[in-house]
N, C-alpha and C positions, 0 to 999 in steps of 0.2 A: 188506749190511754190518751192518744193525742186528739181524738175527736172531742170537741167541746173545750179545748184548751183556752179558747178566747174568753171564757167566763172567769178565768183565774186572774182577774185584773190586779190583784195585790201581790202577785208573784214577784219575788226578788231575783231568783236564780232558776234558770232553765238549763240543766246540764247538757242535754242533747235532745233536740227536737228534729224530726225528719220532716222537711217540707217536700211534698210530693204531689204529683199529678193525680194520685189515687183519689177516688171520690170520698172516701172516709178519712183520709189523712189530712194533716195540717197543711194549710195553704199560707202564703205570705199574708193574706188578709186576716188570718187567725191571730197574728201577732200585733195587729194594729192597736188594740186597746191595752196592751200590756206595758204601760208606761212607767211602772215601778221597777222594771227589770234593771238589775245592775250587772248581771252576768248572763250571757246567752251564747250557746253553741248550737249551731244548726247545720244539718246536712241536707243539701239540695239534690233530690233524686228525680230525674225525669220531669223537671219543671223549668219553665222559662225564667232564668235568673234575671232577665231584663225587666221582670215584673216585681223586683225586690222592693221597690218604693211603695208598693201596696201595704207593706208592713209599717210604714211611716216611722222609720228609724230616726228621722230628723226631730221627732217629737219626744223621743226617749232621752230626756235630759239627764236621767240618773244612770243610764247605761254606760259603763266604763270599760267593760271587757266583752268583746264580740269575736266569735269564731265562725267562719263560714267555710264549709267544705262543699266543693262542687263535685258532682258525679262525673265520671269519665265521658258521659254523653254530652256534657255542656262544653261546646267548642266555640260558642259565639264570642268573637273577639270584642264585641261592644257590650256584652252582657252586664258588666259592672261600670261602664262609663258614666251612666247617669245616676249612680247610687248617691243617695243623700244620707251621709252618716250622722250619727248622733253627735251633738256639739262637744260633749265632754269625754269623748272616747279616749281612753288611755292605753288600751291594749287591743290589738287587732291581729287576728290570725286568718290567713287566706290559704286554702289548700286546693290543689288539683286544678288550677286554672290552666286552660289551654287556649292560647290566643296570640295576640299581636307581638311582634318582635320588639317594638319600642312602646312599652306600656307606659302611658302617661295619663293616669287617671285624674281628671279635673278636680274631683272631690278631695284628693289628697291635700290640696291647698287649704281646705277648710278645717282640717284636723290639726289644730295647733297644740293640743295637750297630749298627743300620742307619745308614749314613753317606750312601748314595746311593739315591734312589728315582726311577725313571723310569716314567712311565705314558704310553704312546703309543696313539694311535688308539682312544680310549675314546669311547663314546657313551652318553647317557642318564643322566649323573649331574650333580648340582649341588653336592654337598657331600662332602668326603672327610675321614674321621677318621684322623689320623696316630698316635694312641695315644701311646706313650712314646718316640718317636723324638727323644730329646734331643740326640743327637750328629749328627743329620742335617745335612750341609753341602752337599748338592746335591739339588734337587728339580726334576724336569722333568715337565710335564704337557702333553699335547696332546689336542685333540679332533678326531677324524677327520683326522689328519695335519697340523693347523695348530697350531704351538706357541703356547700362550696364556700360559705362565708359565715363567720360568727364574729360580731363586733360587740365589745363591752366597753363602757366608759369607765 
């Protein structure tokens, strides 16, 4: 199903796409021209998440909801550091990140419209910088599947 997904350039919602190192599976490059997406959920399996910018998320001005699930094999602390998020992102979910104890993602400063942030099954961090998330009204954090914080405005 995912082979050839790059030709669906008018797609608005992609409920779950698996980005993988498999030859016939979707790669980050396959998402490059899907600039009409509003909702995207992707699972990264056996792929270098540091290559996420090949999907050119910064050009997806209509994308407001993005979910990224990393596989347990992704342990690179800098994998998401250079991520360039879409400018109008309102909802972001990150799952299964394993990395730095003081996570300060530079790109968090550029997401000024973010209203919902969910971070699930994270390990190895003590501090999180939220940047300019002034309109944030939902924050969910969990460590290895145990909810430790829920904040609602």
